[in-house]
Each structure stands twice: as C-alpha cells, then as structure tokens.
C-alpha positions as CSV (number, residue, x, y, z in Angstrom):
1,M,-17.3,32.1,-0.1
2,L,-16.8,28.3,0.2
3,T,-13.9,28.5,-2.3
4,A,-12.2,31.1,-0.1
5,V,-12.6,29.0,3.0
6,F,-11.2,26.0,1.2
7,C,-8.2,28.0,0.0
8,W,-7.6,29.3,3.5
9,I,-7.6,25.9,5.0
10,V,-5.2,24.5,2.4
11,I,-2.8,27.4,2.8
12,V,-2.8,27.5,6.6
13,N,-2.3,23.7,6.8
14,A,0.5,23.8,4.4
15,W,2.1,26.6,6.4
16,T,1.6,24.7,9.6
17,V,3.3,21.6,8.2
18,L,6.2,23.7,6.9
19,R,6.7,25.3,10.3
20,F,6.7,21.9,12.0
21,R,9.3,20.8,9.5
22,Q,11.4,23.9,10.2
23,D,11.2,23.3,13.9
24,K,12.3,19.7,13.5
25,A,15.3,20.8,11.3
26,R,16.2,23.5,13.9
27,A,16.0,20.9,16.7
28,V,18.3,18.5,14.9
29,A,20.8,21.3,14.1
30,G,20.7,22.6,17.7
31,G,19.4,25.9,16.5
32,R,16.8,28.3,17.8
33,R,13.4,26.6,17.9
34,I,10.0,27.9,16.7
35,P,8.0,28.7,19.8
36,E,5.2,26.3,20.6
37,V,2.8,29.2,20.9
38,D,3.4,29.9,17.2
39,L,2.7,26.3,16.2
40,L,-0.5,26.3,18.4
41,G,-1.5,29.6,16.9
42,L,-1.4,28.1,13.5
43,A,-3.6,25.3,14.7
44,L,-6.0,27.8,16.2
45,I,-6.5,29.7,12.9
46,G,-7.3,26.5,11.0
47,G,-4.2,24.5,10.8
48,S,-5.3,21.7,13.2
49,P,-5.2,19.0,10.5
50,G,-1.7,19.9,9.6
51,A,-0.7,20.2,13.2
52,F,-1.9,16.6,13.8
53,A,-0.4,15.2,10.7
54,A,3.0,16.8,10.8
55,P,4.2,15.2,14.1
56,H,3.4,11.8,12.8
57,V,4.9,12.3,9.4
58,L,8.0,14.1,10.7
59,R,8.3,12.1,14.0
60,H,8.4,15.4,15.9
61,K,6.6,16.5,19.0
62,T,4.6,13.2,19.2
63,R,4.7,12.9,23.0
64,K,5.4,16.5,24.0
65,E,3.2,17.7,26.9
66,P,1.5,20.1,27.5
67,F,1.7,20.8,23.7
68,S,-0.3,17.7,22.7
69,S,-3.1,18.5,25.2
70,R,-3.3,22.1,24.1
71,L,-3.5,21.0,20.5
72,M,-6.3,18.5,21.4
73,L,-8.2,21.3,23.2
74,I,-7.9,23.6,20.2
75,A,-9.2,20.8,17.9
76,A,-12.1,20.0,20.2
77,A,-13.1,23.7,20.3
78,Q,-13.0,23.9,16.5
79,V,-15.1,20.7,16.1
80,G,-17.6,22.0,18.7
81,G,-17.7,25.4,17.0
82,G,-18.2,23.8,13.6
83,G,-21.0,21.7,15.0
84,V,-22.7,24.8,16.3
85,L,-22.4,26.5,12.9
86,L,-24.0,23.5,11.2
87,L,-27.0,23.8,13.5
88,F,-27.7,27.4,12.4
C-alpha cells in the first residue's frame, strides 16, 4: 500500500510540473493557457509539492492571485488531513 501511495505521489507531482511547464510555454507563445482550475486540481489530488516547486523553478505564476492563495489553502488542508490521519 505504501509503495502505491509513493508511486502515486511521484507520478502526480511529475504531471503537475509538466502541466506548469506547458502553461508557461503556451503563455510565452501567446497560445491557449491551461486553466488554473486544472493546475489547482492537480495540487488537490496530491501534486502540491510539484505545484509549489514548479513556479519557482520555471518562474511562472509566482505572484498570481488568487491562484497562490488557493494553492496555499489546498496545501494547508492536505497537511491538516495528514495530521489527522497520523493521529488514528
């Protein structure tokens, strides 16, 4: 079970970073962007570390509001939920 969770986290975070990179490339090219709800959805299903790392590595969406606040809220909920799971 732990192996499956680890694999899921690695895959979803890699996918999250890839989507941020694609969004940056589309922004530079003036193309159709990846909706923020899609990027936040990836963070919600486990891609928060990738969603925090990608903007700093790619210099993309570093000061975008309300995107940043929503990402922080998702991460806080995940940390809180993880804390509750550790208690039981």
